[in-house]
N, C-alpha and C positions, 0 to 999 in steps of 0.2 A: 233677452232670450224671451218671445214667444212662446207662448200656451199650447200653439201647436206643439214644435217644436221639445219643448217643457215634457209633458206628457210623451213623444217618441222614445223621449230621454228615458222617462223611464219604464217604458216600456222594452226595450231595448235590452235598459240594467234589473228590471225582470228575470227578462227572457234568456242576459244574463248568465243570473246565478241559475240558475232552473235549468240551464246547458251544463252548467257547474255540478250542480250534487248528483246530476243525474251522471255525468263524469265517474266522479266519484264511487258513486253503485253500484258502475258498472265493472269500476275497480277492486271492488271487494267482491262483488258475486265472479270475477276473473281470480283472485284467492282460490276461494272458495270450492272453483273448482280446478284449481291447482294440487288443491288440498285432498279435497274428492278420488283425482286421477291419481296419487299418492294410494292415500288409503287402495287402491282399487290394485292397486302392487302390491303395496304389503299382503292382503289377505292372497291375492296368486305367489308370492317368495311364502309367504308362514304355510310348508308339503311341509307334512308330517316329515316324508326324506330333507329337510332341510331339518328338521328341527333334529333328529336322530342325528345327522350330521356333529351342529351343535353341541346336543348333549355330549358327543362321546369326545372333541372336541376341547372342551370345560371341564373334561371327565370329574358329570358327578352331577345331582340332578337339576334338571335345568328349571327356570324360575324361569315363563313363556314372558313376563312383561319386559325379562336380559333379551330374550330370543327377538320377539319383535320389536324392540330399539334396536337391537344389533340389524335388523333388517332393514329399519326404518334408516337411520343414518347408513347403510350399503346402496338404498332407493336415492339417498338423496344427493348425494355423494358424487353416484354414478362412478365414471368411468376412468376421470382424472380425477378422483380420492378427494374433490372440492370439500371448504367446510363449510360446514352445516352448523346456523342460528343452530342452539340448547333455545331461542326464547317462539316460543307459542308450537314446542313438540309436546309437550301437554294437553295443550290442544288436537295437539296433532295427533295424537296417541289417542289421549280420549284416561288419563291418567296424572296421580294427585302429584304438584311441586315436587314434596317431600318422596314420595317417593319413585320420582325419575332424577333424584338427585343422584344416594342410594343407589338405580341402577349405572345411570351412571360413573360413579363413585366403578363400582361392582365390574361395569365393563375395563375398565380399566386398570383395577389386580389387575386380571384375567389376560392385559395388556392388549384386545383388541378395537379398541381407542382412545384416544390422544385428543385433549385441549390443543387447537394448531391460534393461536394469537390473532388478536383484532389487528386490525389495516387502518381500523376513524383514528380517532384520534382521543379521543375521553377511556380509548378501553375495555371499556364495558364489555363492550357485547365478546361475546363468547360462543366459541365453532368449533364443531369437533369435525374427525374426522378416524378414514382408518388405517390403525398401524400396522406395519408388512405383517406379520403373525391375522392384524385385520382381514386384511383382504387375501392372504394367502385360508384363510374359513371361506369370502364368500366364492372363492375360484372353486374351489371344493363341493359348494353351497349349486352355487348357477351346473356346475358340473352334474348333481343330481340329477336337475330339475329333468 
């Protein structure tokens, strides 16, 4: 390989590395924008009417973090009630991991959400979706808007 060929090779390699780096940054930006879109949707859904319906449904004084987490799962699960990964929820909801664990436990106790099995091989990833009771509450809240 001549000196010109070697120079072309290194330049091409450097360009490929830069392109890979830019593609990673683009993917990161897309993930951020998707989270932002979910958060904007979350803010739209956290209305006074929805909070009142939630309060009546859980028969008690609702904790806002519980309400917000329920709405987040409702939005992310979508119409098909797909599993929502627990990983990343603390970041998206801007709450501590310990708080999220307590909220999930509480929502499970109210039978509004459930943990569903992961399809990955090691089974460590946790996913949540709405129970029948959670779907019923979700529909009541949608009508109220």
